[in-house]
VOBARO-103985 format. One record per residue: x, y, z of N, C-alpha, C, O in turn; residue number from 1. Coordinates in pm, whole numbers, plus 50000, padded with zeros to 5 digits. Atoms other than C-alpha are relative to their C-alpha. Example, Ala and Ser with C-alpha at 12.3 -4.5 7.8 and 13.67 -1.06 7.14 Angstrom:
BEGIN
nu|nv|nw|cau|cav|caw|cu|cv|cw|ou|ov|ow|num
50089|49881|50000|51230|49550|50780|50090|50120|50000|50194|50118|50066|1
49918|49881|49994|51367|49894|50714|49923|50109|50073|49974|50220|50090|2
//
This chain:
BEGIN
nu|nv|nw|cau|cav|caw|cu|cv|cw|ou|ov|ow|num
49986|50134|49941|51371|49262|47978|50098|49999|50117|50079|49928|50215|1
49902|49996|49891|51675|49348|48192|49938|50057|50126|49971|50014|50237|2
50070|49945|49883|51450|49559|48420|49917|49893|50067|49916|49880|50189|3
50084|50107|49946|51212|49268|48459|50083|49900|50078|50045|49859|50187|4
49918|50103|49938|51492|49025|48543|50072|50051|50125|50081|49980|50225|5
49914|49954|49891|51703|49243|48771|49927|50070|50113|49975|50071|50226|6
50069|49919|49899|51445|49452|48956|49871|49936|50047|49852|49915|50167|7
50135|50041|49964|51093|49314|48945|49994|49853|50041|49934|49819|50143|8
50014|50143|49974|51135|48937|48932|50051|49956|50137|49985|49873|50201|9
49959|50044|49866|51342|48899|49253|49895|50024|50108|49876|49941|50196|10
50105|49970|49903|51065|49068|49451|49887|49899|49989|49839|49847|50090|11
50113|50090|50019|50796|48849|49298|50039|49854|50017|49952|49770|50041|12
49956|50137|49969|51007|48534|49334|49986|49972|50149|49951|49860|50187|13
50019|50019|49856|51003|48586|49711|49852|49982|50032|49814|49897|50112|14
50144|50016|49983|50625|48635|49696|49956|49862|49952|49877|49794|50017|15
50034|50131|50055|50601|48325|49476|50043|49885|50090|49973|49785|50100|16
49954|50104|49909|50805|48121|49722|49902|49984|50117|49871|49872|50157|17
50101|50007|49893|50559|48209|49998|49871|49940|49951|49806|49863|50023|18
50122|50054|50060|50268|48129|49767|50010|49848|49988|49917|49777|50028|19
49982|50146|50018|50407|47781|49683|50009|49929|50135|49954|49820|50152|20
49986|50062|49869|50501|47709|50044|49864|49982|50067|49839|49881|50133|21
50133|50011|49941|50143|47780|50151|49912|49903|49921|49838|49824|49981|22
50083|50087|50083|49980|47601|49855|50032|49853|50022|49943|49768|50023|23
49957|50139|49981|50184|47285|49915|50002|49960|50148|50049|49852|50182|24
50009|50027|49855|50125|47304|50293|50137|49975|50062|50148|49904|50163|25
49867|50009|49938|50499|47328|50357|50005|50084|50128|50077|50052|50223|26
50018|49918|49880|50406|47600|50605|49850|50009|50024|49776|50047|49934|27
50145|49994|49975|50063|47580|50773|49950|50144|50004|50029|50238|50013|28
50059|49866|49997|49823|47874|50772|50041|50076|50126|50065|50197|50122|29
49960|49934|49875|49911|47944|51135|50142|50055|49990|50172|50160|50047|30
49863|49954|50018|50277|47974|51034|50005|50127|49916|50078|50220|49948|31
50008|49879|50083|50195|48224|50758|49945|50116|50081|49994|50229|50071|32
50057|49894|49915|49979|48419|51004|50104|50054|50097|50111|50174|50122|33
49894|49957|49907|50270|48424|51248|50104|50088|49931|50148|50188|49988|34
49905|49918|50076|50507|48557|50980|49944|50139|49975|50014|50239|49993|35
50059|49870|50030|50264|48831|50884|49981|50084|50127|49995|50206|50123|36
50012|49925|49875|50202|48925|51247|50135|50058|50041|50143|50173|50084|37
49865|49950|49969|50578|48952|51304|50034|50118|49908|50085|50220|49954|38
49965|49896|50096|50619|49159|50986|49918|50127|50022|49974|50236|50032|39
50087|49884|49997|50317|49387|51019|49988|50065|50138|49964|50185|50148|40
50019|49946|49865|50303|49427|51396|50132|50035|50069|50132|50102|50173|41
49873|49977|49931|50674|49440|51477|50110|50049|49905|50162|50159|49921|42
49884|49967|50083|50935|49438|51198|49977|50123|49913|50062|50212|49910|43
50025|49885|50087|50774|49683|50954|49977|50128|50081|50025|50233|50040|44
50004|49879|49917|50674|49928|51232|50140|50048|50042|50166|50168|50050|45
49861|49961|49969|51044|49920|51332|50066|50066|49879|50137|50165|49893|46
49947|49942|50124|51140|49987|50968|49947|50142|49980|50024|50233|49949|47
50060|49868|50018|50898|50279|50949|50050|50098|50106|50080|50214|50076|48
49947|49914|49893|51011|50415|51287|50139|50050|49965|50167|50170|49974|49
49862|49963|50029|51376|50409|51183|50009|50095|49880|50085|50191|49882|50
49996|49916|50119|51309|50560|50840|49945|50140|50027|50006|50239|49986|51
50061|49870|49974|51079|50839|50963|50082|50080|50101|50090|50202|50091|52
49920|49931|49899|51302|50919|51262|50120|50071|49938|50164|50174|49989|53
49880|49942|50064|51595|50994|51027|49967|50076|49872|50058|50124|49804|54
50040|49933|50123|51394|51148|50741|50022|50150|50013|49988|50209|50115|55
49985|49855|50003|51487|51503|50648|49866|50059|49955|49839|50071|49835|56
50136|49957|50032|51133|51640|50668|49998|50126|49913|49912|50140|49826|57
49997|49879|50079|51227|51977|50526|50033|49975|49854|49983|50045|49766|58
49960|50028|50137|51383|51822|50216|49911|49896|49934|49872|49912|49819|59
50065|50115|50062|51196|51494|50162|49847|50004|50007|49780|49943|49924|60
50146|49995|49989|50842|51575|50280|49950|50119|49919|49921|50226|49972|61
50035|49897|50097|50748|51775|49973|49849|49996|49977|49794|49892|49939|62
50146|49996|50020|50384|51887|49952|49961|49970|49856|49853|49918|49830|63
50028|50033|50140|50406|51857|49573|49996|49850|49980|49912|49798|49906|64
49994|50147|50009|50499|51490|49611|49873|49939|50058|49808|49857|49994|65
50118|50055|49933|50221|51413|49858|49873|50036|49924|49784|49953|49907|66
50116|49958|50076|49970|51617|49659|49984|49923|49870|49873|49888|49831|67
50004|50076|50126|50062|51438|49335|49948|49859|50023|49858|49814|49952|68
50040|50139|49976|50025|51089|49480|49855|49991|50045|49779|49909|49992|69
50133|50016|49940|49709|51146|49681|49889|50064|49916|49772|50029|49935|70
50101|49955|50097|49530|51345|49411|49960|49884|49910|49842|49862|49886|71
50029|50118|50081|49561|51037|49191|49928|49893|50079|49834|49831|50029|72
50061|50102|49915|49471|50806|49478|49853|50030|50027|49768|49943|50016|73
50138|49962|49967|49157|50999|49574|49913|50000|49874|49795|49966|49880|74
50075|50006|50127|49053|51032|49208|49959|49857|49969|49846|49833|49927|75
50032|50141|50025|49071|50654|49172|49894|49949|50097|49810|49867|50060|76
50104|50037|49903|48864|50614|49489|49863|50046|49952|49767|49968|49953|77
50129|49947|50046|48589|50838|49352|49951|49927|49874|49833|49894|49864|78
50039|50070|50123|48593|50671|49009|49965|49855|50027|49872|49801|49967|79
50031|50138|49965|48601|50324|49162|49863|49988|50064|49787|49897|50034|80
50131|49999|49934|48303|50407|49381|49889|50028|49899|49786|49960|49899|81
50102|49965|50098|48111|50569|49095|49980|49887|49898|49867|49856|49861|82
50011|50110|50097|48189|50285|48852|49927|49880|50059|49843|49820|49992|83
50066|50114|49936|48083|50018|49100|49850|50026|50015|49769|49934|50000|84
50141|49968|49978|47756|50200|49165|49922|50010|49869|49815|49952|49855|85
50079|49965|50118|47655|50320|48820|50028|49910|49879|49941|49892|49794|86
49971|50091|50111|47833|50082|48579|49958|49857|50033|49907|49785|49947|87
50022|50140|49963|47791|49759|48773|49884|49981|50097|49854|49868|50136|88
50121|50010|49920|47487|49838|48988|50020|49944|50139|49929|49881|50193|89
49976|50050|49864|47648|49754|49322|49936|50093|50102|49922|50212|50077|90
50049|49914|49891|47495|49878|49650|50108|50100|50042|50227|50077|50019|91
49905|49894|49966|47657|50194|49787|50110|49952|50095|50224|49994|50082|92
49897|50049|49908|47836|50009|50069|50104|49918|49925|50223|49929|49953|93
49906|50072|50086|47989|49772|49813|50085|50099|49920|50205|50080|49903|94
49930|49902|50083|48079|50074|49601|50113|50068|50078|50221|50092|50023|95
49894|49940|49918|48274|50233|49888|50116|49903|50018|50232|49941|50006|96
49895|50101|49984|48464|49908|49950|50081|49984|49871|50203|49968|49876|97
49930|50013|50128|48549|49882|49578|50082|50127|49972|50193|50118|49919|98
49922|49879|50011|48656|50248|49576|50127|49993|50085|50233|50041|50045|99
49883|50013|49911|48887|50167|49869|50107|49911|49937|50226|49935|49956|100
49903|50086|50069|49049|49889|49663|50085|50082|49903|50207|50067|49898|101
49928|49915|50095|49140|50143|49395|50084|50106|50072|50183|50154|50018|102
49931|49898|49920|49253|50386|49667|50131|49949|50059|50229|50022|50063|103
49892|50049|49914|49493|50159|49858|50101|49918|49919|50089|49796|49910|104
49893|50071|50070|49800|50073|49649|50100|49945|50101|50114|49998|50211|105
49907|50067|49909|50061|49844|49802|50133|50075|50003|50232|50032|49944|106
49884|49912|49998|50310|50119|49877|50118|49942|50076|50233|49973|50046|107
49895|50048|49909|50503|49930|50143|50065|49870|49952|50187|49863|49940|108
49944|50131|50030|50543|49567|50038|50040|49983|49854|50119|49895|49821|109
49960|50006|50141|50571|49628|49662|50074|50127|49958|50185|50119|49905|110
49940|49875|50046|50646|49996|49597|50139|50025|50057|50230|50065|49984|111
49871|49972|49935|50930|50025|49848|50111|49908|49950|50215|49958|49907|112
49889|50085|50047|51135|49714|49753|50030|50015|49851|50146|50005|49811|113
49974|49984|50143|51090|49771|49378|50077|50131|49975|50169|50133|49894|114
49927|49874|50013|51202|50135|49408|50144|49984|50047|50237|50033|49983|115
49865|50019|49945|51499|50030|49622|50087|49918|49905|50203|49952|49884|116
49922|50083|50091|51608|49758|49379|50030|50073|49869|50136|50054|49809|117
49981|49932|50128|51564|49984|49076|50097|50117|50011|50180|50138|49922|118
49928|49873|49995|51723|50306|49200|50091|50014|50123|50159|50116|50137|119
49912|49997|49885|51903|50222|49527|49931|50050|50126|49831|50122|50118|120
50063|49960|49873|51826|50274|49898|49989|50150|50017|49895|50198|50081|121
50003|49854|49984|51906|50645|49875|49884|50065|49925|49853|50182|49947|122
50109|49944|50080|51617|50690|49631|49863|49978|50064|49761|50012|50005|123
50129|50038|49940|51348|50573|49877|49947|50101|50101|49843|50077|50164|124
50048|49901|49902|51316|50887|50094|49858|50046|49965|49774|50063|50054|125
50134|49957|50040|51014|50996|49889|49897|49890|50026|49782|49920|50057|126
50092|50110|49968|50860|50649|49934|49954|50008|50145|49836|49992|50174|127
50036|49993|49858|50872|50691|50311|49913|50123|50029|49829|50119|50118|128
50087|49884|49984|50718|51038|50281|49856|49965|49960|49761|50009|50025|129
50133|50045|50042|50426|50879|50092|49941|49904|50103|49825|49916|50142|130
50046|50104|49907|50404|50582|50332|49957|50062|50134|49863|50014|50197|131
50033|49938|49871|50395|50812|50636|49855|50048|50005|49795|50054|50112|132
50136|49947|50006|50058|50948|50518|49900|49894|49953|49779|49912|49966|133
50083|50091|50077|49926|50640|50338|49884|49939|50080|49768|49960|50048|134
50106|50064|49922|49736|50439|50600|49907|50100|50066|49786|50082|50059|135
50093|49902|49940|49602|50743|50790|49905|50061|49896|49786|50073|49921|136
50084|49939|50104|49477|50902|50466|49896|49903|49949|49777|49935|49944|137
50091|50096|50063|49326|50589|50313|49891|49954|50096|49773|49949|50059|138
50102|50045|49905|49153|50466|50627|49905|50113|50038|49786|50090|50057|139
50088|49887|49970|49022|50814|50706|49898|50020|49889|49780|50042|49916|140
50092|49985|50114|48873|50842|50355|49899|49886|49997|49779|49909|49985|141
50088|50116|50012|48734|50487|50350|49898|49991|50112|49780|49969|50086|142
50091|50012|49885|48586|50483|50701|49897|50114|49998|49779|50091|50024|143
50093|49887|50006|48436|50831|50662|49891|49976|49896|49772|49993|49924|144
50097|50025|50107|48271|50741|50330|49903|49888|50038|49782|49900|50017|145
50086|50113|49965|48142|50408|50459|49900|50037|50110|49783|49999|50103|146
50089|49965|49890|47999|50552|50780|49894|50100|49956|49781|50095|50005|147
50100|49906|50053|47827|50836|50592|49895|49924|49921|49775|49951|49935|148
50095|50081|50078|47671|50584|50352|49910|49920|50093|49789|49913|50071|149
50080|50081|49907|47559|50364|50640|49904|50086|50082|49801|50038|50130|150
50089|49910|49926|47409|50668|50811|49900|50068|49906|49829|50159|49946|151
50094|49950|50101|47211|50739|50489|50014|50150|49978|49917|50224|49974|152
49975|49863|50044|47377|51068|50408|50033|50099|50109|50085|50206|50078|153
49966|49906|49893|47416|51231|50749|50109|49938|50087|50088|49834|50150|154
49885|50055|49928|47755|51180|50909|49973|49997|50150|49944|50101|50208|155
50024|50008|49856|47712|51053|51267|50117|50059|50079|50229|50067|50029|156
49898|49938|49916|47902|51214|51551|50111|49904|50037|50220|49946|50077|157
49900|50099|49958|48086|50888|51618|50105|49973|49893|50200|49899|49918|158
49903|50027|50107|48273|50893|51286|50144|50035|50042|50232|49952|50023|159
49862|49971|49959|48582|51076|51427|50054|49899|50101|50172|49865|50098|160
49957|50099|49901|48593|50829|51717|50039|49869|49932|50141|49809|49967|161
49970|50124|50071|48580|50530|51481|50129|50011|49921|50209|49918|49917|162
49876|49980|50076|48852|50677|51262|50120|49997|50094|50220|49931|50066|163
49889|49997|49903|49073|50747|51565|50034|49863|50053|50151|49828|50065|164
49975|50135|49949|49030|50395|51702|50069|49915|49894|50163|49841|49925|165
49941|50080|50107|49112|50239|51363|50146|50038|49978|50231|49951|49956|166
49864|49956|50027|49424|50451|51321|50094|49967|50116|50205|49918|50094|167
49912|50022|49885|49563|50423|51675|50013|49853|50036|50099|49816|50115|168
49987|50143|49979|49503|50047|51675|50086|49933|49895|50100|49811|49896|169
49918|50052|50109|49730|50007|51371|50147|50016|50035|50195|50128|50055|170
49860|49997|49959|50091|49914|51456|50086|50080|49902|50183|50145|49943|171
49922|49925|50098|50222|50065|51131|49990|50150|50028|50089|50222|50021|172
50019|49858|49972|50073|50404|51219|50071|50039|50129|50126|50148|50139|173
49929|49971|49875|50213|50382|51573|50150|50012|49976|50217|50096|50036|174
49858|49990|50035|50559|50318|51425|50032|50133|49933|50134|50195|49961|175
49982|49871|50067|50520|50623|51201|49995|50115|50100|50079|50205|50096|176
50015|49893|49901|50401|50842|51491|50120|50006|50094|50167|50115|50129|177
49881|50002|49913|50690|50727|51712|50122|50057|49927|50200|50132|49986|178
49890|49946|50078|50937|50804|51433|49991|50151|49985|50092|50221|49994|179
50020|49855|50010|50786|51151|51384|50034|50069|50132|50093|50177|50134|180
49972|49940|49869|50810|51215|51759|50151|50014|50022|50197|50118|50069|181
49854|49994|49985|51183|51131|51760|50058|50104|49905|50145|50181|49942|182
49948|49906|50100|51242|51330|51441|49978|50144|50042|50071|50225|50039|183
50034|49862|49967|51064|51644|51557|50063|50046|50132|50089|50165|50152|184
49942|49965|49870|51209|51629|51910|50151|50022|49991|50210|50086|50079|185
49855|49989|50013|51566|51610|51783|50078|49900|50083|50201|49907|50089|186
49932|50102|49920|51642|51316|52010|50068|49898|49909|50028|49879|49794|187
49934|50106|50076|51878|51042|51895|49973|49867|50068|49963|49859|50191|188
50023|50134|49948|51816|50669|51935|50132|49946|50053|50232|49951|49981|189
49875|50057|49947|52077|50505|52166|50059|49897|49905|49986|49824|49839|190
49931|50084|50098|52338|50311|51966|49962|49854|50012|49939|49787|49911|191
50032|50141|49982|52259|49972|52118|49860|49970|49948|49839|49870|49880|192
50137|50018|50049|51887|50012|52048|49995|50013|49849|49922|49939|49782|193
49999|49980|50145|51961|50138|51697|50053|49876|49928|50002|49838|49823|194
49945|50122|50060|52173|49829|51622|49898|49886|50006|49885|49808|49911|195
50104|50103|49990|51894|49603|51749|49891|50024|49897|49841|49930|49836|196
50100|49967|50101|51648|49786|51526|50048|49960|49861|49970|49909|49780|197
49944|50037|50130|51880|49732|51228|49983|49850|49975|49950|49809|49863|198
50013|50145|50016|51873|49356|51289|49857|49962|49963|49835|49879|49875|199
50141|50030|50027|51493|49350|51292|49959|50054|49863|49888|49988|49788|200
50039|49935|50126|51459|49590|50998|50047|49921|49879|49977|49914|49778|201
49950|50079|50114|51674|49371|50773|49911|49882|49967|49909|49834|49854|202
50090|50113|50024|51419|49093|50816|49862|50044|49955|49781|49960|49914|203
50138|49954|50017|51114|49313|50761|49945|49971|49861|49844|49900|49849|204
50056|50013|50135|51065|49323|50383|50003|49857|49947|49903|49813|49892|205
50004|50139|50047|51175|48967|50298|49892|49916|50069|49823|49838|50004|206
50103|50074|49927|50950|48827|50571|49860|50039|49953|49774|49953|49933|207
50132|49953|50042|50657|49044|50465|49966|49953|49859|49852|49915|49832|208
50025|50045|50137|50696|48955|50096|49968|49851|49996|49875|49809|49927|209
50026|50144|49993|50714|48582|50173|49861|49974|50059|49784|49892|50009|210
50131|50017|49937|50414|48609|50404|49887|50045|49911|49780|49985|49910|211
50102|49953|50094|50222|48809|50144|49965|49892|49900|49848|49872|49867|212
50025|50111|50092|50264|48520|49903|49914|49893|50064|49825|49837|50000|213
50080|50100|49928|50125|48284|50167|49857|50044|50019|49765|49962|50012|214
50137|49948|49983|49824|48508|50228|49925|49996|49867|49808|49958|49863|215
50064|50000|50132|49752|48543|49855|49957|49860|49959|49859|49844|49886|216
50034|50139|50035|49748|48163|49825|49862|49960|50049|49805|49863|50000|217
50133|50032|49948|49421|48165|50023|49889|50055|49911|49774|50011|49920|218
50102|49936|50081|49242|48380|49768|49970|49919|49875|50052|49838|49830|219
50037|50060|50126|49059|48260|49462|49950|50109|49905|49881|50202|49945|220
50049|49909|50102|48997|48445|49140|49867|49946|49950|49863|49849|49875|221
50131|50055|50035|48624|48399|49098|49896|50112|49992|49887|50197|50081|222
50114|49910|50013|48327|48599|48968|50035|50147|49991|50148|50187|50020|223
49988|49854|50003|48277|48973|48917|50117|50049|49914|50176|50153|49945|224
49880|49967|50076|48549|48982|48649|49995|50142|49941|50096|50212|49949|225
50001|49862|50050|48430|49309|48482|50031|50103|50108|50106|50199|50084|226
49973|49907|49889|48432|49486|48820|50146|49995|50041|50207|50098|50067|227
49859|50018|49961|48774|49342|48905|50092|50069|49899|50183|50142|49939|228
49914|49942|50103|48929|49447|48572|49986|50153|49998|50085|50224|49978|229
50020|49855|49993|48774|49795|48598|50080|50060|50116|50149|50160|50100|230
49931|49949|49881|48913|49842|48949|50151|49994|49982|50222|50089|50019|231
49856|50013|50021|49259|49715|48853|50051|50098|49895|50166|50142|49902|232
49957|49901|50099|49270|49946|48552|50022|50136|50066|50110|50212|50025|233
49979|49876|49926|49234|50237|48795|50132|49994|50077|50209|50090|50076|234
49880|50013|49917|49512|50104|49021|50127|49995|49917|50224|50064|49949|235
49876|50030|50073|49764|49990|48761|50027|50094|49883|50141|50106|49838|236
49982|49914|50119|49705|50238|48477|49969|50146|50032|50055|50233|50013|237
50039|49860|49980|49513|50551|48578|50080|50069|50109|50128|50181|50090|238
49929|49935|49889|49679|50620|48914|50143|50039|49961|50181|50155|49982|239
49865|49956|50040|50039|50612|48780|49999|50102|49887|50088|50186|49879|240
50008|49900|50107|49929|50808|48470|49974|50139|50058|50033|50237|50014|241
50024|49871|49933|49789|51083|48695|50126|50046|50071|50161|50164|50066|242
49877|49965|49928|50106|51071|48906|50106|50053|49904|50174|50150|49934|243
49903|49956|50102|50321|51103|48594|49966|50141|49952|50053|50228|49944|244
50042|49870|50054|50118|51396|48460|50019|50112|50102|50076|50216|50071|245
49989|49897|49898|50098|51589|48787|50145|50020|50044|50188|50132|50069|246
49859|49988|49963|50460|51509|48877|50079|50081|49899|50167|50159|49935|247
49934|49921|50105|50573|51651|48542|49958|50145|50010|50041|50236|49998|248
50052|49864|49991|50350|51955|48583|50061|50075|50118|50090|50194|50108|249
49947|49936|49879|50483|52023|48934|50152|49997|50006|50212|50044|50102|250
49854|50003|50009|50843|51961|48825|50065|49937|50123|50156|49994|50184|251
49943|50072|49887|50917|51705|49096|50146|49962|49972|50180|49934|49857|252
49864|50051|50019|51284|51614|49151|49997|49855|49952|49899|49784|49973|253
49999|50131|50066|51389|51296|48971|49968|49885|50096|49884|49801|50064|254
50025|50109|49906|51398|51067|49277|49855|49999|50046|49792|49893|50055|255
50139|49991|49955|51060|51192|49398|49905|49959|49889|49806|49891|49913|256
50084|50035|50115|50910|51158|49050|49997|49849|49980|49890|49791|49959|257
49995|50146|50015|51028|50798|49021|49921|49930|50109|49843|49838|50081|258
50068|50065|49887|50900|50707|49366|49849|50013|49990|49777|49917|50017|259
50144|49979|50002|50556|50860|49316|49936|49919|49887|49826|49867|49905|260
50057|50077|50111|50502|50690|48977|50001|49851|50033|49901|49783|50012|261
49992|50143|49968|50624|50346|49092|49902|49963|50110|49836|49860|50101|262
50093|50029|49890|50424|50361|49415|49856|50003|49951|49775|49918|49990|263
50136|49992|50054|50112|50469|49227|49965|49882|49912|49848|49846|49899|264
50024|50110|50094|50155|50178|48984|49984|49864|50067|49965|49764|49999|265
50007|50128|49932|50140|49909|49252|49857|49949|50014|49761|50027|50015|266
50130|50066|49984|49856|49661|49293|49936|50037|50133|50004|50084|50224|267
50064|49979|49869|49596|49699|49570|50067|49915|50108|50101|49799|50085|268
49938|50073|49890|49742|49599|49905|49900|49915|50076|49779|49926|50058|269
50085|50089|49921|49610|49338|50146|49904|50077|50089|49800|50024|50130|270
50092|49919|49919|49456|49622|50347|49867|50024|49930|49766|50050|49995|271
50126|49987|50073|49197|49650|50071|49904|49888|50039|49784|49910|50055|272
50082|50113|49958|49074|49304|50166|49960|50014|50147|49848|49981|50185|273
50031|49983|49858|49096|49385|50537|49886|50100|50019|49800|50081|50105|274
50107|49900|49991|48876|49692|50485|49867|49940|49957|49765|49960|50024|275
50123|50065|50047|48620|49492|50284|49950|49900|50104|49829|49889|50127|276
50037|50098|49899|48626|49222|50552|49944|50068|50125|49853|50016|50189|277
50046|49926|49882|48580|49479|50829|49853|50036|49988|49780|50035|50087|278
50139|49962|50022|48250|49585|50673|49918|49890|49932|49799|49907|49906|279
50069|50112|50065|48166|49248|50511|49936|50044|49867|49820|50011|49839|280
50050|49948|50127|48129|49417|50172|50104|49978|49889|50222|50007|49908|281
49917|50018|50120|48271|49326|49826|50129|49924|50031|50234|49954|49974|282
49880|50074|49960|48512|49077|49986|50056|49918|49884|50178|49906|49870|283
49951|50080|50112|48529|48857|49675|50074|50087|49898|50177|50048|49844|284
49933|49907|50091|48616|49156|49457|50136|50041|50057|50235|50046|49984|285
49875|49957|49936|48881|49270|49707|50106|49890|49994|50220|49916|49958|286
49904|50110|50001|49045|48927|49736|50052|49975|49858|50171|49953|49839|287
49960|50025|50138|49047|48880|49358|50091|50112|49947|50185|50086|49872|288
49917|49889|50043|49193|49228|49301|50141|49991|50059|50239|50019|49990|289
49868|50017|49940|49477|49162|49546|50076|49888|49929|50195|49904|49898|290
49936|50114|50065|49550|48824|49383|50041|50033|49857|50159|50022|49823|291
49970|49973|50140|49525|48924|49017|50087|50124|49984|50177|50127|49899|292
49921|49878|50009|49665|49273|49072|50146|49977|50032|50234|50032|49965|293
49861|50030|49965|49978|49139|49242|50068|49926|49886|50184|49954|49855|294
49943|50071|50114|50033|48900|48950|50025|50095|49883|50131|50089|49820|295
49986|49906|50112|49976|49175|48691|50107|50106|50026|50159|50165|49932|296
49898|49901|49968|50218|49403|48877|50137|49962|49945|50220|50050|49922|297
49873|50041|50063|50505|49196|48737|50015|50070|49866|50122|50123|49834|298
49997|49936|50131|50416|49331|48393|49989|50152|50010|50068|50224|49949|299
50023|49856|49995|50285|49675|48485|50120|50074|50061|50158|50180|50012|300
49885|49935|49939|50580|49758|48713|50116|50005|49903|50189|50105|49899|301
49892|50002|50099|50822|49656|48438|49980|50107|49895|50075|50172|49853|302
50029|49897|50102|50647|49884|48188|50029|50139|50054|50093|50220|49987|303
49978|49867|49944|50650|50185|48419|50147|50025|50028|50196|50136|50009|304
49855|49985|49978|51014|50121|48515|50073|50027|49867|50165|50108|49861|305
49938|49977|50131|51106|50101|48146|49976|50143|49952|50066|50206|49897|306
50031|49863|50038|50930|50433|48082|50084|50100|50082|50131|50201|50030|307
49921|49912|49915|51110|50591|48378|50149|49996|49963|50220|50096|49975|308
49858|50012|50037|51446|50457|48259|50032|50075|49873|50147|50075|49828|309
//
């Protein structure tokens, strides 16, 4: 109970405040959109830039860590796609979108703040190592699978171009790439610019969490409940279980082990809905999974934190 009160609930109270503000029209939809644009297109890219620029790649970018997380993530994608197709009889394009929901855990807006509150800012280096690969990996997998399905089994030559456009048009990925460039070049960020970045970075997560609540308020939990519960069981139960098993097998350091399990246990992120919307496939399932999964994360995150403690 102390974990729930001290670590998990503060994060979800900020999300809840955004949810209520949007539901009661205290902030119009345009205001919520503005908050999310500021967070996702400016503040969080600054956060990622600053974190990746100062990350000790030799120490924190552990292939065992990345392999543990993304083995579980890709397994959930395959099972989500197969379950949607063969258990629930969805068309293949729907199945890919549902697989993407199970693939894309909310590593940034939920995994990062919960890890920081539970174990301290110094314990989040592994989170940033996961986040650095997250969007490029997930979008590359999702877009490739969808385009192959749409091409009826033969991958078109334009797939690499589509993947490249999707990745380079994403501000979060640009922030990561800029941070890597500074890190690998050995350059230092001028002090005045670094202080300005600190000011913006401090606003990033609270703004994004509040805005996330406002975005979730637009969704409705409706229909397709068996598919939704199946997909969420992959995200909230199977993925962290795989991360726990592989992390133990690979003897990950304690901080890395905690980060990989907590990040794997997070609900599907809003990008799952954006991907479904991009292809106009399984949008109701995606919206419902983001809504219900975020609510269930209060309980699931507390359980995994208790096990880790």
